[in-house]
N, CA, C and O atoms as a GROMACS GRO file, in nm:
protein
  364
    1MET      N    1   2.420  -0.221  -2.891
    1MET     CA    2   2.472  -0.154  -2.761
    1MET      C    3   2.630  -0.206  -2.761
    1MET      O    4   2.686  -0.300  -2.818
    2ASN      N    5   2.668  -0.125  -2.690
    2ASN     CA    6   2.853  -0.135  -2.642
    2ASN      C    7   2.857  -0.230  -2.477
    2ASN      O    8   2.762  -0.239  -2.399
    3ALA      N    9   2.953  -0.271  -2.465
    3ALA     CA   10   2.947  -0.313  -2.361
    3ALA      C   11   2.934  -0.240  -2.207
    3ALA      O   12   2.886  -0.280  -2.101
    4THR      N   13   3.001  -0.110  -2.249
    4THR     CA   14   2.965   0.004  -2.102
    4THR      C   15   2.812   0.030  -2.098
    4THR      O   16   2.745   0.059  -1.999
    5ASP      N   17   2.776   0.016  -2.212
    5ASP     CA   18   2.638   0.058  -2.192
    5ASP      C   19   2.519  -0.006  -2.124
    5ASP      O   20   2.424   0.038  -2.060
    6ARG      N   21   2.581  -0.184  -2.182
    6ARG     CA   22   2.506  -0.277  -2.148
    6ARG      C   23   2.551  -0.312  -1.981
    6ARG      O   24   2.487  -0.388  -1.909
    7LYS      N   25   2.663  -0.245  -1.945
    7LYS     CA   26   2.700  -0.259  -1.795
    7LYS      C   27   2.592  -0.168  -1.711
    7LYS      O   28   2.527  -0.202  -1.612
    8LYS      N   29   2.592  -0.053  -1.774
    8LYS     CA   30   2.488   0.024  -1.704
    8LYS      C   31   2.359  -0.013  -1.709
    8LYS      O   32   2.278  -0.019  -1.617
    9ALA      N   33   2.343  -0.040  -1.831
    9ALA     CA   34   2.159  -0.089  -1.863
    9ALA      C   35   2.138  -0.203  -1.751
    9ALA      O   36   2.039  -0.197  -1.679
   10ASN      N   37   2.234  -0.311  -1.736
   10ASN     CA   38   2.237  -0.438  -1.642
   10ASN      C   39   2.182  -0.372  -1.489
   10ASN      O   40   2.081  -0.397  -1.423
   11ALA      N   41   2.294  -0.280  -1.469
   11ALA     CA   42   2.311  -0.224  -1.320
   11ALA      C   43   2.128  -0.139  -1.283
   11ALA      O   44   2.063  -0.140  -1.178
   12ILE      N   45   2.101  -0.088  -1.392
   12ILE     CA   46   1.957  -0.024  -1.391
   12ILE      C   47   1.858  -0.137  -1.380
   12ILE      O   48   1.764  -0.131  -1.302
   13ILE      N   49   1.880  -0.244  -1.462
   13ILE     CA   50   1.765  -0.386  -1.421
   13ILE      C   51   1.802  -0.416  -1.295
   13ILE      O   52   1.702  -0.458  -1.237
   14SER      N   53   1.921  -0.416  -1.204
   14SER     CA   54   1.907  -0.471  -1.086
   14SER      C   55   1.876  -0.349  -1.022
   14SER      O   56   1.815  -0.378  -0.919
   15GLN      N   57   1.888  -0.232  -1.032
   15GLN     CA   58   1.792  -0.152  -0.888
   15GLN      C   59   1.655  -0.168  -0.942
   15GLN      O   60   1.567  -0.186  -0.858
   16ILE      N   61   1.623  -0.166  -1.062
   16ILE     CA   62   1.467  -0.201  -1.076
   16ILE      C   63   1.429  -0.319  -1.038
   16ILE      O   64   1.306  -0.325  -1.044
   17GLU      N   65   1.480  -0.427  -0.997
   17GLU     CA   66   1.425  -0.562  -0.926
   17GLU      C   67   1.419  -0.528  -0.810
   17GLU      O   68   1.314  -0.545  -0.748
   18ALA      N   69   1.529  -0.470  -0.747
   18ALA     CA   70   1.512  -0.436  -0.588
   18ALA      C   71   1.437  -0.346  -0.557
   18ALA      O   72   1.380  -0.356  -0.448
   19LEU      N   73   1.413  -0.240  -0.633
   19LEU     CA   74   1.278  -0.150  -0.627
   19LEU      C   75   1.145  -0.226  -0.594
   19LEU      O   76   1.066  -0.200  -0.504
   20LYS      N   77   1.137  -0.350  -0.707
   20LYS     CA   78   1.030  -0.391  -0.736
   20LYS      C   79   0.993  -0.503  -0.600
   20LYS      O   80   0.877  -0.531  -0.570
   21ALA      N   81   1.101  -0.553  -0.536
   21ALA     CA   82   1.127  -0.661  -0.434
   21ALA      C   83   1.048  -0.570  -0.324
   21ALA      O   84   0.936  -0.591  -0.277
   22GLN      N   85   1.132  -0.468  -0.299
   22GLN     CA   86   1.085  -0.337  -0.194
   22GLN      C   87   0.940  -0.317  -0.194
   22GLN      O   88   0.861  -0.335  -0.102
   23ALA      N   89   0.917  -0.274  -0.322
   23ALA     CA   90   0.726  -0.248  -0.317
   23ALA      C   91   0.650  -0.349  -0.259
   23ALA      O   92   0.556  -0.322  -0.183
   24GLU      N   93   0.691  -0.495  -0.296
   24GLU     CA   94   0.613  -0.626  -0.290
   24GLU      C   95   0.616  -0.622  -0.140
   24GLU      O   96   0.514  -0.657  -0.079
   25ALA      N   97   0.718  -0.585  -0.077
   25ALA     CA   98   0.744  -0.630   0.084
   25ALA      C   99   0.680  -0.533   0.119
   25ALA      O  100   0.618  -0.572   0.219
   26LEU      N  101   0.643  -0.380   0.090
   26LEU     CA  102   0.591  -0.275   0.137
   26LEU      C  103   0.425  -0.320   0.109
   26LEU      O  104   0.341  -0.312   0.199
   27ALA      N  105   0.404  -0.351   0.019
   27ALA     CA  106   0.269  -0.374  -0.012
   27ALA      C  107   0.212  -0.454   0.087
   27ALA      O  108   0.107  -0.413   0.137
   28GLY      N  109   0.286  -0.612   0.144
   28GLY     CA  110   0.275  -0.678   0.213
   28GLY      C  111   0.211  -0.626   0.344
   28GLY      O  112   0.104  -0.660   0.394
   29GLU      N  113   0.297  -0.539   0.385
   29GLU     CA  114   0.295  -0.456   0.512
   29GLU      C  115   0.144  -0.408   0.511
   29GLU      O  116   0.053  -0.436   0.589
   30LEU      N  117   0.146  -0.340   0.415
   30LEU     CA  118   0.011  -0.284   0.413
   30LEU      C  119  -0.128  -0.362   0.373
   30LEU      O  120  -0.239  -0.308   0.370
   31ARG      N  121  -0.102  -0.493   0.344
   31ARG     CA  122  -0.204  -0.567   0.365
   31ARG      C  123  -0.231  -0.610   0.490
   31ARG      O  124  -0.346  -0.610   0.532
   32GLU      N  125  -0.124  -0.654   0.566
   32GLU     CA  126  -0.102  -0.660   0.730
   32GLU      C  127  -0.180  -0.526   0.793
   32GLU      O  128  -0.230  -0.520   0.905
   33LEU      N  129  -0.179  -0.469   0.740
   33LEU     CA  130  -0.225  -0.328   0.843
   33LEU      C  131  -0.359  -0.305   0.812
   33LEU      O  132  -0.434  -0.256   0.897
   34ALA      N  133  -0.411  -0.345   0.661
   34ALA     CA  134  -0.542  -0.341   0.599
   34ALA      C  135  -0.629  -0.432   0.720
   34ALA      O  136  -0.716  -0.384   0.792
   35ASP      N  137  -0.577  -0.592   0.723
   35ASP     CA  138  -0.627  -0.688   0.772
   35ASP      C  139  -0.639  -0.665   0.940
   35ASP      O  140  -0.728  -0.727   0.998
   36ALA      N  141  -0.561  -0.587   1.006
   36ALA     CA  142  -0.553  -0.552   1.122
   36ALA      C  143  -0.684  -0.477   1.179
   36ALA      O  144  -0.755  -0.501   1.277
   37GLU      N  145  -0.687  -0.374   1.074
   37GLU     CA  146  -0.796  -0.237   1.066
   37GLU      C  147  -0.910  -0.305   1.058
   37GLU      O  148  -0.994  -0.266   1.139
   38GLN      N  149  -0.959  -0.441   0.951
   38GLN     CA  150  -1.053  -0.445   0.934
   38GLN      C  151  -1.106  -0.538   1.034
   38GLN      O  152  -1.228  -0.537   1.055
   39GLU      N  153  -1.013  -0.634   1.112
   39GLU     CA  154  -1.038  -0.704   1.210
   39GLU      C  155  -1.117  -0.622   1.359
   39GLU      O  156  -1.219  -0.641   1.426
   40LYS      N  157  -1.002  -0.526   1.359
   40LYS     CA  158  -1.056  -0.397   1.469
   40LYS      C  159  -1.183  -0.385   1.441
   40LYS      O  160  -1.250  -0.407   1.541
   41PHE      N  161  -1.255  -0.355   1.336
   41PHE     CA  162  -1.364  -0.289   1.278
   41PHE      C  163  -1.467  -0.421   1.307
   41PHE      O  164  -1.578  -0.394   1.352
   42ASP      N  165  -1.440  -0.528   1.288
   42ASP     CA  166  -1.564  -0.652   1.297
   42ASP      C  167  -1.547  -0.683   1.423
   42ASP      O  168  -1.641  -0.752   1.464
   43ASN      N  169  -1.454  -0.657   1.515
   43ASN     CA  170  -1.483  -0.699   1.631
   43ASN      C  171  -1.566  -0.571   1.743
   43ASN      O  172  -1.579  -0.570   1.865
   44MET      N  173  -1.603  -0.487   1.651
   44MET     CA  174  -1.654  -0.378   1.701
   44MET      C  175  -1.834  -0.411   1.727
   44MET      O  176  -1.886  -0.472   1.634
   45PRO      N  177  -1.906  -0.382   1.821
   45PRO     CA  178  -2.014  -0.399   1.836
   45PRO      C  179  -2.082  -0.325   1.709
   45PRO      O  180  -2.032  -0.221   1.667
   46GLU      N  181  -2.204  -0.386   1.645
   46GLU     CA  182  -2.249  -0.338   1.536
   46GLU      C  183  -2.308  -0.206   1.570
   46GLU      O  184  -2.305  -0.129   1.474
   47GLY      N  185  -2.352  -0.166   1.658
   47GLY     CA  186  -2.393   0.016   1.683
   47GLY      C  187  -2.258   0.097   1.668
   47GLY      O  188  -2.263   0.204   1.607
   48LEU      N  189  -2.154   0.060   1.712
   48LEU     CA  190  -2.036   0.130   1.670
   48LEU      C  191  -1.976   0.130   1.538
   48LEU      O  192  -1.899   0.218   1.499
   49GLN      N  193  -2.021   0.007   1.457
   49GLN     CA  194  -1.955   0.006   1.346
   49GLN      C  195  -2.012   0.122   1.242
   49GLN      O  196  -1.947   0.169   1.149
   50GLY      N  197  -2.123   0.150   1.272
   50GLY     CA  198  -2.193   0.243   1.178
   50GLY      C  199  -2.176   0.380   1.259
   50GLY      O  200  -2.263   0.463   1.232
   51GLY      N  201  -2.112   0.407   1.322
   51GLY     CA  202  -2.056   0.525   1.385
   51GLY      C  203  -1.925   0.596   1.280
   51GLY      O  204  -1.872   0.546   1.181
   52ASP      N  205  -1.902   0.720   1.341
   52ASP     CA  206  -1.800   0.776   1.266
   52ASP      C  207  -1.654   0.714   1.272
   52ASP      O  208  -1.591   0.716   1.166
   53ARG      N  209  -1.599   0.664   1.374
   53ARG     CA  210  -1.497   0.585   1.455
   53ARG      C  211  -1.515   0.456   1.349
   53ARG      O  212  -1.426   0.454   1.264
   54GLY      N  213  -1.604   0.360   1.340
   54GLY     CA  214  -1.614   0.216   1.270
   54GLY      C  215  -1.644   0.272   1.139
   54GLY      O  216  -1.620   0.180   1.061
   55GLN      N  217  -1.686   0.374   1.072
   55GLN     CA  218  -1.674   0.413   0.924
   55GLN      C  219  -1.524   0.488   0.900
   55GLN      O  220  -1.471   0.474   0.789
   56ALA      N  221  -1.486   0.533   0.957
   56ALA     CA  222  -1.326   0.592   0.935
   56ALA      C  223  -1.212   0.422   0.943
   56ALA      O  224  -1.106   0.422   0.881
   57MET      N  225  -1.248   0.324   1.007
   57MET     CA  226  -1.173   0.214   1.017
   57MET      C  227  -1.239   0.140   0.915
   57MET      O  228  -1.151   0.076   0.857
   58GLU      N  229  -1.315   0.123   0.880
   58GLU     CA  230  -1.347   0.050   0.788
   58GLU      C  231  -1.279   0.101   0.640
   58GLU      O  232  -1.236   0.027   0.552
   59GLU      N  233  -1.283   0.258   0.638
   59GLU     CA  234  -1.242   0.304   0.513
   59GLU      C  235  -1.091   0.262   0.519
   59GLU      O  236  -1.026   0.197   0.437
   60ALA      N  237  -1.052   0.317   0.639
   60ALA     CA  238  -0.900   0.281   0.630
   60ALA      C  239  -0.851   0.196   0.570
   60ALA      O  240  -0.770   0.208   0.478
   61ALA      N  241  -0.920   0.043   0.643
   61ALA     CA  242  -0.869  -0.048   0.567
   61ALA      C  243  -0.868  -0.080   0.425
   61ALA      O  244  -0.782  -0.139   0.359
   62CYS      N  245  -1.029  -0.005   0.373
   62CYS     CA  246  -1.031  -0.020   0.215
   62CYS      C  247  -0.912   0.047   0.154
   62CYS      O  248  -0.854  -0.008   0.061
   63ASN      N  249  -0.871   0.166   0.203
   63ASN     CA  250  -0.755   0.217   0.157
   63ASN      C  251  -0.654   0.161   0.156
   63ASN      O  252  -0.601   0.146   0.046
   64LEU      N  253  -0.594   0.114   0.260
   64LEU     CA  254  -0.499   0.029   0.308
   64LEU      C  255  -0.488  -0.056   0.186
   64LEU      O  256  -0.397  -0.044   0.105
   65SER      N  257  -0.578  -0.135   0.178
   65SER     CA  258  -0.593  -0.276   0.068
   65SER      C  259  -0.565  -0.213  -0.050
   65SER      O  260  -0.473  -0.255  -0.120
   66SER      N  261  -0.663  -0.069  -0.102
   66SER     CA  262  -0.613  -0.052  -0.238
   66SER      C  263  -0.496   0.024  -0.257
   66SER      O  264  -0.472   0.054  -0.374
   67ALA      N  265  -0.382   0.080  -0.132
   67ALA     CA  266  -0.260   0.124  -0.193
   67ALA      C  267  -0.154  -0.011  -0.202
   67ALA      O  268  -0.055  -0.012  -0.275
   68ALA      N  269  -0.187  -0.098  -0.131
   68ALA     CA  270  -0.139  -0.230  -0.167
   68ALA      C  271  -0.153  -0.279  -0.291
   68ALA      O  272  -0.059  -0.333  -0.349
   69ASP      N  273  -0.274  -0.266  -0.345
   69ASP     CA  274  -0.300  -0.325  -0.490
   69ASP      C  275  -0.221  -0.252  -0.574
   69ASP      O  276  -0.150  -0.310  -0.655
   70ALA      N  277  -0.226  -0.115  -0.564
   70ALA     CA  278  -0.153  -0.008  -0.618
   70ALA      C  279   0.027  -0.063  -0.627
   70ALA      O  280   0.084  -0.111  -0.724
   71LEU      N  281   0.068  -0.042  -0.529
   71LEU     CA  282   0.205  -0.095  -0.522
   71LEU      C  283   0.227  -0.208  -0.609
   71LEU      O  284   0.310  -0.200  -0.700
   72GLU      N  285   0.158  -0.313  -0.589
   72GLU     CA  286   0.179  -0.459  -0.651
   72GLU      C  287   0.175  -0.434  -0.806
   72GLU      O  288   0.241  -0.507  -0.880
   73SER      N  289   0.086  -0.313  -0.864
   73SER     CA  290   0.087  -0.281  -0.991
   73SER      C  291   0.161  -0.194  -1.023
   73SER      O  292   0.158  -0.142  -1.134
   74GLY      N  293   0.240  -0.161  -0.931
   74GLY     CA  294   0.357  -0.060  -0.986
   74GLY      C  295   0.306   0.101  -1.004
   74GLY      O  296   0.395   0.176  -1.044
   75SER      N  297   0.222   0.140  -0.989
   75SER     CA  298   0.147   0.275  -0.915
   75SER      C  299   0.180   0.311  -0.808
   75SER      O  300   0.097   0.299  -0.718
   76LEU      N  301   0.285   0.356  -0.782
   76LEU     CA  302   0.308   0.481  -0.691
   76LEU      C  303   0.232   0.579  -0.635
   76LEU      O  304   0.201   0.600  -0.518
   77GLU      N  305   0.199   0.652  -0.765
   77GLU     CA  306   0.107   0.780  -0.750
   77GLU      C  307   0.002   0.721  -0.677
   77GLU      O  308  -0.023   0.752  -0.561
   78GLU      N  309  -0.084   0.606  -0.764
   78GLU     CA  310  -0.213   0.570  -0.701
   78GLU      C  311  -0.231   0.515  -0.498
   78GLU      O  312  -0.329   0.523  -0.424
   79ALA      N  313  -0.096   0.467  -0.473
   79ALA     CA  314  -0.056   0.384  -0.376
   79ALA      C  315  -0.061   0.518  -0.259
   79ALA      O  316  -0.117   0.515  -0.149
   80LEU      N  317   0.000   0.608  -0.306
   80LEU     CA  318  -0.028   0.762  -0.187
   80LEU      C  319  -0.142   0.820  -0.191
   80LEU      O  320  -0.192   0.873  -0.092
   81GLU      N  321  -0.210   0.817  -0.337
   81GLU     CA  322  -0.343   0.876  -0.304
   81GLU      C  323  -0.404   0.813  -0.241
   81GLU      O  324  -0.460   0.878  -0.153
   82ALA      N  325  -0.435   0.658  -0.238
   82ALA     CA  326  -0.496   0.597  -0.133
   82ALA      C  327  -0.496   0.613   0.012
   82ALA      O  328  -0.595   0.632   0.082
   83LEU      N  329  -0.347   0.602   0.058
   83LEU     CA  330  -0.320   0.645   0.177
   83LEU      C  331  -0.354   0.778   0.195
   83LEU      O  332  -0.416   0.805   0.298
   84GLY      N  333  -0.324   0.876   0.108
   84GLY     CA  334  -0.400   1.019   0.151
   84GLY      C  335  -0.520   1.033   0.196
   84GLY      O  336  -0.564   1.134   0.252
   85GLN      N  337  -0.583   0.921   0.172
   85GLN     CA  338  -0.716   0.952   0.174
   85GLN      C  339  -0.750   0.879   0.346
   85GLN      O  340  -0.860   0.888   0.399
   86ILE      N  341  -0.674   0.835   0.386
   86ILE     CA  342  -0.694   0.782   0.532
   86ILE      C  343  -0.670   0.929   0.639
   86ILE      O  344  -0.580   1.012   0.625
   87GLU      N  345  -0.765   0.930   0.731
   87GLU     CA  346  -0.766   1.062   0.795
   87GLU      C  347  -0.677   1.023   0.904
   87GLU      O  348  -0.693   0.920   0.970
   88GLY      N  349  -0.559   1.129   0.926
   88GLY     CA  350  -0.446   1.132   1.012
   88GLY      C  351  -0.310   1.099   0.907
   88GLY      O  352  -0.199   1.129   0.953
   89LEU      N  353  -0.314   1.058   0.812
   89LEU     CA  354  -0.200   1.052   0.720
   89LEU      C  355  -0.192   1.136   0.659
   89LEU      O  356  -0.297   1.184   0.618
   90GLU      N  357  -0.054   1.206   0.617
   90GLU     CA  358  -0.001   1.345   0.550
   90GLU      C  359   0.069   1.249   0.454
   90GLU      O  360   0.165   1.176   0.479
   91VAL      N  361  -0.001   1.264   0.333
   91VAL     CA  362   0.090   1.239   0.196
   91VAL      C  363   0.155   1.345   0.134
   91VAL      O  364   0.222   1.326   0.033
   0.00000   0.00000   0.00000
């Protein structure tokens, strides 16, 4: 590989590293949302947890966590699929 190509490859590596850092940050934000949603669910009375709203909250927490896992493993498609399963989100 010549010097010009190495320079281009190094620039691409830098961009990939930046994308990885951004994906990790976004995964952290998704985990915070998942934890908050799970906490809301956990604080609901048991009678409401079994209802439609409670189940939707629990599923949202699970899907947010799955999206975070997918981002951390580098699968953008899986992250979007998990987010697309949350009621009210358009992916």
